[in-house]
N, C-alpha and C positions, 0 to 999 in steps of 0.2 A: 638534652635533646632539643634540637633547633626546630621551631614550628615550621610546618610545611607551607611554602608560599602558595597562595590561591589566586594570585593575580600575576600577570606577566611581569618579569623584572623590568624596572624602569631603566631607560638608557641613561648612562652617566654623561650628561651633556655638559659641554663647557659653557661658561656664563656668556651670555650674549650682550655685547656692549650696546646693541640697539634695543634692548628690552625697554618696555614702557614703564617698568617698575623702578621706583627711586631707590631701591636697595638691592643688594646682591646676595644676601643670605638671610635665612629666617631661623630664629631660635624660639622654641615653644615650651611653655610650661605644660604640665599635664592636668593636675587636679584643679578643677574649676575653669579650665581653659579648653583642652581637647576632650576632657572627660568629666562627667558630672561629679561634683564634689561628694555626692552621696555614695558613689561607687566605692570610694576608698573607705569611708566611715561606716557605711551600712552593708557592704559586701566583703571587701578584703579583710579589714581588721576583725570583724565578727567571725569570719571563717577561721582565722587563726585561733581566736579565743575559744570557739566552740569545738574545734577539732584537735586542739593541742595535745590533750591527754591521749586520745586514741592514736594520733599520728606518731607520737613518740614511742608508744607501746609497740606499734607495728614496725617501726623503723629503727628501734633502739640500737641494734647491733650493726646497722649499716655504717660503713666507714665514714660517709658524709655526715650522718647524724652524730656519730661519735665526735667528729671534728667540730661540728656546730656546738654541741654541748660543752666541749672543752673550751671553746672560745668564750661562751657565756660564763663558764666557771672562772676563767682568767679575768674577764671583765668585772665579775662580782668581787673577786679578790682585790682588784685594783680600786673598785668603788669603796670597799671597806677601808682600805689603807688611806684613801683620799677623804674619808669621812662623809661620803655622800649620804644625806638624810634618808632614812627609811629603806636602805639597801636590803635586799633579800638575798642571803647567801645561797650558793649552789654547792651541794654536798659533793665530796670527792667520789670517784667511781668505786664500786665494790672491788675487793681483791679477788682475782680469778680463783685463788685457792679456797675461797669460802663459798660453799654452795648454799646460798640463801637468797631466794628470789625476792624476799622482802627488802633486801638491800637495794636491788635495782629499782624497786617500786619507790623507795624513799628518795633515791637520787633523782628519778624522773619527776617525782612530786616537787622536789626543790627546784628543778629546771622550770617546771610549769609555773610555780609561784614567782620565780624571778622574772620570767617573760611577762606574765600578767602584771606584775608590779611596774615593769618598764613601760608597758603599753598604757597603763593607767595614768602615767605622767607624760605620755606622748613623747617618749624619748626617741631621738633619731641617732642611734649609735650603731656602729658596724655589726657587731655580733648579733644584735636583735634583728636588724634588717636582713642579715644573711639567713637566719632561721626562718623569718617570714617568707623570704624569697624561695627558700627550699620547699616550704609547704605550698606556696602559691603555684610553684612549678608543677607539682603533682596534681593540683586542682585544675590548672589549665590543661595539662596533658590529658586528663581524664574527662575534660569538658564539663566538670562541675561548675567551672567559672569561665565566662567569656568576657574579654575586655570591652567595657562600655565606651563608645566613642560617639560624640555628637554627629548627627547626619551630615552637617556641613563641612566636617573636617576632611573626609576623603576626597571630595571634589576639589577643595582648596589645595590639598597636598599634590593632587594630580596636576593642577594648573601650575603651581609653583615649580614642580620638578620636571614635568614633561613639556609644557608650553613655553615656560620661561627659562628652563635650565638652571634653576636656583637650587643650591643645596639647603636642605632643611635639617635642623638638629633638635634634639630634645635636651632640656636642662630641668631636672626634677630632683626633689629631695629624696625620692625613692631611688633605690639602687639601680644601676644600669641593667642588672638582670631582671628586676621587677618591671622596668620600662619595656624591655624586649618581650617579656611574657605578655604584658597587656596588649601591645600592638601586634605581637606575633600570633596571639590567639584571640583576636578581637571579633566583634560581631560582624565585621567585614571580611573575616579571614585574616591572613597574614598581610600586614602593612609595612613590614620591616624594610622592604625594597624601596620605600619612599623616603627613608631617612638616611642621611649621610653619616650621622654619628650621634652618640649619646653622652651626656654628662650628668654626674650626680654630685653630691656634696663633697666628694673626694677632691674636687678641684677648688672647693671653697663654699662658704655659706651663701645662700641666695640673696641675703640682704646686705652683702658686702660688695662694694663697687669693684674691688680687686678681682673678684671671681669672674666678672664679666670681661675684665681686661685680659685675664688668662684665656678665656674661651675665644675671644677675638684673635689673640695671638695663635692659639691652637688651630683655628680654622683658616688662618692666613687671610684675614680680611681687615679692612679699616673699620673702626668702631661706627662711624657714620653710615657705613654701608650694610649694617646688620640691624634687622628688625627683631625686637624681643617682644613676646606677647605673654602676659600673665594676668591672673585675677588679683594678685597680691600687690597692693599699692607700695608696700615697703620694698618689694623686689623691683618694681618699676622705678622707684626712686634711686635704687642702687645702680640699675642699668643706665638711667639718665646721667648719673654722676660719672659713669664710665664713658659717656659719649654716644651710646647706642640710640637708635630710633626705637620708640616704644608704642605699645597700644595696650589698653586695659581691657580684659575680657569680662563682660558683664553677663554671666550665665544665670539661669534659674537656680535658686538655692544658694548662690554665692552671698558672701557678706555684703551688706549695703555699701555702696560707694558714697563718699562725702558729697553732699549736694552743693558743690561749689562749681556749678556748670557755667561755662562761658558761652555755650550754645546748646540749649536743650531742644530736642525734637520729640514730638508726641509725648509719650510717657516715660522716656528714658533719656539718659545723658548722652550727648554726642561727644562731649569733652569734659574733663575735670581739670581743675587748676592745681598744679603742683609746682611750688616754688616760683610762682608767677608765669608758669608755662602751661598753655592749654594742651592737655594730653588726650589723644583720641580714645574713645570708648567704643568697643564693638560688641554687639550681641550675637553676631553671626560671622563666620569666616567669609561669607559671601561679600561682606563689606570691603574686604581687602582688594577687591577687583572692580569696585564701582565708586568708592569714595576718592576724591581727587588726591588727598594727601598720601594715599597708598598706591594708587594705580597710574599716576602720571609722573614721568621723570621731571625733575626740577633742579635748577641750579641754586635754589634757595638753601640757606644753611640749615642743617638738621636741628632737631630740638636741642636746646641747651638748657641745662638745669641751673637756676639761680640759687646757689647754696646759701646766699645771705638772706633769703626770704623764706624761712622755715617756721616762723612763729605760729602761723595759722594751722600748721600740720599737727600741733599738739592735740587740739580738739578732735581732729580727724582720726588720729591714732587711738585716742581714748575710745571713740565709737567702735573702731575696728577691734580693739582689744576686748571690749564688752561682748561683741558678737563671737569672737574666737573663744572667749572664756565660757560663754554659755554652751557653745557646741562641744568644746572639750570637756566641760563638766558633765554633760549628758553621757558622752562616751566613757569618761572615767567612772561614772556611776555604774554603767553596765559592766565594765571590766572588773570593778571592785566587787560587784555582786557575784561574778563568776569566781573570783578569788575566794570569797567567803564560802561559796558553795563547795569549791574544791577542798578547802581546809576542813569543812564540816564532813564532807564525804570521806576524807582520809581518816578522820577521827572515828567515824562510825565503822569503817572497814577494820581499823585496828581493834576496836572492841569486839566486833564479830569474830575476828581472827583469834582473839584471846579465848573466847568461849569454845570455838572449834578446836583449838589446840589443846585446851585443858581436857575436853571430853575425849579427844583422840588419845591423849597420854594415859588417861585412866583405862581406856579400853585396851590399849597396847600392853599396859602392865598386867591386865587381867588375862589377856591372850597368852602372854609369856609365862604365866604362872607366878608372877612376882607378888600378886595380891589376889585375895579371893573376894569377889564382890557378889552381893545378892542379885538375883535375877531382876528385881525391880530397878536396881541401880543401873544394870547393864542396859535395860530397855530405855531408861530415861536418858542415858548418855548417848545411845544410838539416835534417839529423837533429836538431841542437840546437834549431832553431826549432820543429820538429814536436813534439819532446818538451816544450818550454816551453809550447806551445799546449795540451797535454794536462795541464798541471800542475793538480792539483785545488785548488779554492777552499774545499771543505767536507771536513773530516776525519771522514767517516762510516765509514771503514775497511771499506767494502763494495765488492766488485768489483775488477777488475784495475786497479792503479795508483791506487786511491782514497786511499791513505795518503800524505800529502805528504812525510813523511820518506823513504819509499822512492822516491817520484818525484824528490825532490831529489838523492838519491844517484845515480840513473840519469842525471839531467841533468848532474851534475858529471862523470860518466864520459864522456858524449858530448862535453862541452866539452874534456876532456883529449885525446880522440881528435882533435878539430878543431885544438887547439893543436899537436899532433904533426904533423898534415898541413900546417899553416901554417909549420912550421919556426921559424926565428928571428924571423919577423914578429910572433909573439904570445908570445914567450918570457916576457915580464914582465907579461902581461895576466892578472890574477887578481882575484878578489873580495876586497876588504879591508873587513871588517866595522867596523874601527875608524874608517874614513872615511865610513861610511854615515850618513845622517841619519835619525833616528827619534825619536819622542816620548820624553821622559824619563819613566820610571815609577819613582818613588821609593817603596819600601815597606820 
């Protein structure tokens, strides 16, 4: 479903040779550039983690969901063959001839475990991104999520496209679908009409210069006529090596930039030094229309990256890596907590199911005259099935019996009473977790 446009479609203007801007096309990063970095890590990723179980349960038989699960299963199989450390396998789908809902639950649980494992290591792989995009699409369309965009981005896009006739593109590690969802269902309404095209890592990694060469060729521009904006210094380095003009976005919450400024103004950097080259730093897109290096046409040669002057970058990348590691560690901790909770919940559900199934089997045998049970035993077994039916599926810890750990303790107690009433008939009947089948979660 394509997001409905809420602004008039921009006219596709030809580039004006008389434009005052020294570049003819713009390529923008998203995270930390057009959109707060917290939106991805505090909104999009947590949405997937928190809603994965319920989403799969409600969409499990949809053809698209079936295809996404199959792709994850195939990727997991490949990871196992490749010896990827800690890989979590995805169980094969249940056979249609077997009517056992627990099989579906086990398969879904293995998909959940695999997805959370991949997210915990911040993996950027096709099947994972496809499932995330599938879930985000539903969230955007229901308006549970709106794409967060900095206030200065829309005016800048309007000036670039309408006043100067420049094409603007997006290049992000997120899938093209995820990009279109963010801007199609943004806080400003649909902004898709302001972009000429979208690129993701299918064209190449963002830290490789060849990726930018491919983009330049794809959009039919010269490298020196393209402005690339990103918060990631490694990406800026790669774009420089490919000959593009560049600017570093310094937004609130972004990783600190190296303090190697050649021109500091007030409390932030106007430029940083990369390979002996002063690279502009912008805190607002408004600067693209007031700073001379962005707003005035010039015959001067574009920025050139001195590849032989990289020694000082080691310390800079160490600092950036420390910040990235801290942020990713916090996110990984959250996801691993969800994985542990999912595994514990699955185990509790299996044990509760054992008690419910055992009690139901005794009652069925009694009803069919296969065995004669005392009234006290029948009453105790019915108490087990009643308690099992009230077993909570959501741990919101609100209301009587809402905590599954408390409910499981009560269920265990009622089953012991039933065992006592059955006498020697059920003396050896107990839940054996070591024999239970559950997805393997290796962390």
